[in-house]
Backbone bond lengths (Angstrom), bond angles and torsions (degrees), N, CA, C in turn:
res aa  C-N    CA-C-N  psi(-1)  N-CA   C-N-CA  omega(-1)  CA-C   N-CA-C  phi
1 X - - - 1.471 - - 1.524 109.94 -
2 X 1.367 118.18 -17.14 1.446 119.00 177.67 1.519 116.10 84.95
3 X 1.349 117.86 9.03 1.454 117.69 -177.50 1.487 113.62 -72.72
4 X 1.363 117.85 -19.27 1.496 119.05 -178.90 1.502 115.28 -100.19
5 X 1.351 115.57 3.05 1.451 118.25 -176.14 1.556 111.57 -69.49
6 X 1.329 115.75 -39.47 1.456 117.74 -179.20 1.485 110.32 -71.36
7 X 1.369 117.04 -33.82 1.496 121.59 175.10 1.468 109.15 -63.64
8 X 1.326 120.38 -44.94 1.480 121.38 -179.91 1.516 110.56 -59.69
9 X 1.342 116.01 -47.50 1.473 120.57 -179.28 1.541 109.83 -60.83
10 X 1.268 118.23 -43.58 1.489 123.39 179.59 1.533 112.34 -60.42
11 X 1.330 114.60 -45.55 1.511 119.57 179.54 1.507 109.85 -68.67
12 X 1.249 120.73 -38.35 1.468 122.81 178.83 1.575 109.15 -63.32
13 X 1.317 114.60 -42.90 1.458 118.82 178.73 1.480 112.69 -64.97
14 X 1.370 117.53 -37.35 1.446 123.92 179.31 1.537 109.19 -65.98
15 X 1.305 116.88 -30.76 1.496 121.66 -177.10 1.505 112.35 -90.46
16 X 1.322 114.67 -0.32 1.511 120.43 -178.42 1.527 113.60 72.71
17 X 1.321 115.73 27.75 1.461 121.22 -176.61 1.520 109.46 -103.79
18 X 1.327 118.13 157.12 1.451 119.52 175.25 1.536 108.79 -63.93
19 X 1.337 114.99 150.24 1.440 120.09 177.63 1.495 112.16 -61.75
20 X 1.364 117.81 151.42 1.463 117.78 -179.87 1.527 109.49 -66.35
21 X 1.319 114.97 155.59 1.435 121.14 176.53 1.514 106.00 -108.64
22 X 1.354 116.90 126.99 1.486 124.18 176.72 1.482 109.98 -100.79
23 X 1.294 117.58 123.41 1.493 121.87 -177.59 1.497 108.97 -120.15
24 X 1.328 117.31 125.01 1.462 121.35 177.82 1.527 106.67 -120.02
25 X 1.331 116.01 101.76 1.481 120.92 174.28 1.507 107.10 -121.93
26 X 1.322 119.19 -118.84 1.413 119.70 174.32 1.510 112.71 -69.46
27 X 1.329 113.29 -27.18 1.456 120.15 174.31 1.566 108.09 -137.02
28 X 1.267 113.89 174.08 1.458 118.76 -177.52 1.540 109.70 -105.14
29 X 1.361 115.71 125.77 1.446 120.62 -179.50 1.554 108.25 -126.62
30 X 1.319 111.12 152.42 1.496 119.38 170.84 1.467 108.08 -123.84
31 X 1.345 117.76 126.82 1.470 122.72 176.77 1.495 107.24 -102.45
32 X 1.345 112.98 120.99 1.465 120.75 177.89 1.508 109.93 -112.33
33 X 1.290 117.63 139.88 1.475 122.80 178.07 1.467 109.62 -103.83
34 X 1.358 114.14 144.30 1.478 117.53 177.25 1.517 108.59 -123.27
35 X 1.335 110.60 158.37 1.464 118.21 -178.50 1.556 110.38 -77.26
36 X 1.287 116.61 139.31 1.463 120.75 174.66 1.448 111.36 -101.15
37 X 1.328 118.31 -4.00 1.476 121.86 -177.92 1.517 111.11 -62.09
38 X 1.350 119.38 -47.37 1.485 121.74 178.90 1.484 109.66 -60.62
39 X 1.323 117.38 -45.43 1.495 120.36 -175.60 1.494 106.96 -65.00
40 X 1.292 120.11 -46.25 1.457 122.43 -178.81 1.526 112.36 -62.79
41 X 1.286 116.11 -42.47 1.436 121.98 177.52 1.512 111.28 -62.60
42 X 1.280 118.39 -50.68 1.450 124.70 178.47 1.545 109.18 -60.12
43 X 1.326 118.72 -45.88 1.477 121.75 -179.08 1.536 110.44 -62.08
44 X 1.346 114.54 -42.93 1.474 120.27 -176.37 1.549 108.53 -67.89
45 X 1.336 115.40 -41.85 1.447 121.16 -178.04 1.540 108.63 -63.40
46 X 1.320 116.72 -49.34 1.459 123.48 -177.86 1.536 109.66 -61.39
47 X 1.319 120.19 -44.89 1.418 125.87 179.57 1.515 110.55 -63.97
48 X 1.344 117.63 -40.86 1.435 120.00 -179.93 1.489 112.19 -70.88
49 X 1.318 120.03 -35.69 1.441 123.86 176.38 1.508 110.60 -67.50
50 X 1.365 118.25 -46.44 1.423 121.83 177.78 1.556 112.97 -60.36
51 X 1.352 114.35 -45.24 1.462 118.28 179.27 1.546 110.48 -61.70
52 X 1.329 117.25 -46.64 1.445 121.47 177.73 1.495 110.98 -58.38
53 X 1.328 116.90 -46.50 1.463 120.52 -179.40 1.500 110.75 -61.21
54 X 1.337 117.68 -46.62 1.430 121.26 -179.32 1.524 112.87 -64.74
55 X 1.298 115.20 -38.45 1.475 121.30 177.68 1.566 109.82 -64.62
56 X 1.306 118.05 -46.38 1.433 119.69 -177.88 1.568 108.97 -68.63
57 X 1.280 117.34 -38.85 1.458 119.30 175.73 1.482 110.65 -59.87
58 X 1.296 119.27 -43.52 1.485 124.35 -178.13 1.549 108.55 -64.92
59 X 1.352 115.05 -42.47 1.448 116.88 -178.57 1.507 112.22 -68.24
60 X 1.324 118.32 -39.12 1.463 120.52 176.24 1.531 110.51 -67.39
61 X 1.322 117.74 -39.33 1.444 121.84 179.16 1.544 109.61 -62.33
62 X 1.292 116.11 -42.95 1.530 118.78 179.93 1.496 109.90 -66.88
63 X 1.302 122.28 -37.98 1.420 121.50 177.24 1.560 111.72 -64.95
64 X 1.305 114.84 -38.70 1.525 120.77 179.48 1.527 106.66 -66.39
65 X 1.366 118.93 -43.53 1.445 120.46 -178.24 1.540 110.84 -60.60
66 X 1.337 116.38 -39.13 1.476 119.29 179.82 1.456 114.88 -78.89
67 X 1.331 119.79 -20.19 1.426 123.31 177.92 1.533 109.67 -148.64
68 X 1.288 118.33 92.88 1.516 121.16 -175.80 1.485 110.49 -65.70
69 X 1.316 122.31 -13.65 1.491 123.65 -178.01 1.525 109.71 -99.14
70 X 1.336 119.80 5.21 1.460 122.47 -174.87 1.554 110.93 -61.52
71 X 1.342 114.55 144.64 1.503 115.59 178.82 1.481 110.09 -98.37
72 X 1.290 116.68 164.88 1.484 122.71 -179.85 1.544 108.01 -63.15
73 X 1.331 115.82 -34.18 1.505 117.37 -176.72 1.557 108.87 -68.30
74 X 1.320 116.33 -37.08 1.471 121.04 -177.55 1.581 106.68 -70.87
75 X 1.301 116.86 -41.72 1.466 122.47 176.11 1.549 110.20 -54.67
76 X 1.317 114.75 -50.01 1.430 123.30 178.35 1.555 111.70 -54.29
77 X 1.325 113.26 -48.16 1.455 121.68 -177.68 1.513 110.67 -65.46
78 X 1.347 117.71 -45.26 1.462 119.17 -177.88 1.537 113.25 -71.89
79 X 1.304 117.11 -28.59 1.463 119.31 178.62 1.522 112.37 -94.24
80 X 1.354 117.31 -2.23 1.437 123.62 178.38 1.584 109.26 54.25
81 X 1.333 112.96 49.50 1.451 121.30 172.55 1.520 107.74 -130.26
82 X 1.346 117.08 169.71 1.473 119.92 -179.08 1.506 112.41 -73.28
83 X 1.307 114.73 154.45 1.463 121.86 175.94 1.538 110.19 -57.93
84 X 1.351 114.36 -40.94 1.464 118.59 -178.15 1.524 112.00 -65.06
85 X 1.330 117.69 -32.94 1.451 122.64 175.43 1.474 111.48 -64.28
86 X 1.305 115.13 -47.23 1.498 121.81 176.08 1.522 110.01 -57.16
87 X 1.316 114.33 -46.53 1.486 118.43 -179.07 1.497 112.24 -59.96
88 X 1.406 114.91 -44.73 1.447 118.42 178.56 1.517 111.77 -61.17
89 X 1.324 119.80 -42.68 1.479 123.01 -179.61 1.500 110.79 -67.65
90 X 1.294 118.81 -39.30 1.435 123.19 177.82 1.531 110.28 -59.27
91 X 1.319 115.30 -42.74 1.499 121.02 -179.60 1.561 107.16 -64.08
92 X 1.313 116.07 -45.02 1.496 120.10 -177.48 1.510 109.76 -65.15
93 X 1.326 116.88 -42.29 1.460 120.29 -178.05 1.514 111.64 -69.56
94 X 1.343 118.28 -31.95 1.448 120.77 176.41 1.570 109.44 -68.18
95 X 1.336 114.67 -41.78 1.447 118.98 -178.43 1.540 110.52 -66.16
96 X 1.312 118.38 -33.14 1.451 123.43 179.05 1.536 111.64 -77.84
97 X 1.361 115.59 -11.36 1.465 118.82 179.93 1.498 111.78 81.49
98 X 1.304 120.96 22.69 1.455 124.58 -179.08 1.487 108.81 -84.67
99 X 1.324 118.41 -40.07 1.476 122.27 179.39 1.457 110.94 -133.45
100 X 1.327 115.42 165.52 1.459 122.39 -178.32 1.507 108.19 -147.61
101 X 1.292 116.96 143.57 1.503 120.54 174.72 1.525 106.35 -94.80
102 X 1.235 118.73 121.93 1.462 124.82 178.03 1.565 107.66 -102.74
103 X 1.336 118.19 117.30 1.418 121.85 178.49 1.539 109.72 94.78
104 X 1.367 114.75 -170.34 1.416 120.20 -175.95 1.548 112.83 -84.53
105 X 1.367 113.59 179.87 1.419 122.00 -179.94 1.554 111.90 -56.46
106 X 1.305 114.93 -46.14 1.520 120.35 -172.02 1.522 110.51 -94.75
107 X 1.290 122.74 -28.00 1.418 120.23 -174.90 1.555 112.26 -113.20
108 X 1.358 116.76 3.16 1.420 118.14 -174.32 1.525 112.83 -94.56
109 X 1.295 115.61 -175.56 1.443 123.09 177.48 1.549 110.56 -148.91
110 X 1.324 114.18 167.64 1.445 120.59 -177.63 1.535 109.19 -92.91
111 X 1.319 114.99 152.00 1.443 123.32 174.40 1.511 107.73 -127.94
112 X 1.305 118.48 131.86 1.498 123.98 174.04 1.519 103.80 -90.02
113 X 1.320 116.82 121.58 1.458 120.68 179.60 1.488 114.33 -98.49
114 X 1.298 118.50 -14.66 1.458 120.87 -177.09 1.522 109.00 -125.17
115 X 1.334 116.99 138.04 1.442 122.17 179.35 1.494 112.52 -71.97
């Protein structure tokens, strides 16, 4: 009946999108355009976070491989990041089964479980 066509056009305009295209051939079609800005932003943000996380995990793992007795404070200092960030990544890496602490806080050492 066409009662929603003006509403569609209004909403597209409000969102900064091109107006819908109405095609009447053998059948009736409406072509709606959508914004890729949100998708691109979300994808970029997710990729950046994943890359940063992987990079930090790799750096922490390399430090542990070279010195199994290294402390979280020394890791933070060498990577120039906060102690809390190191602590957070250590927890994540332990949950993933990448590293494990063997022994106690003062007499123990780290083990890398994943290549």
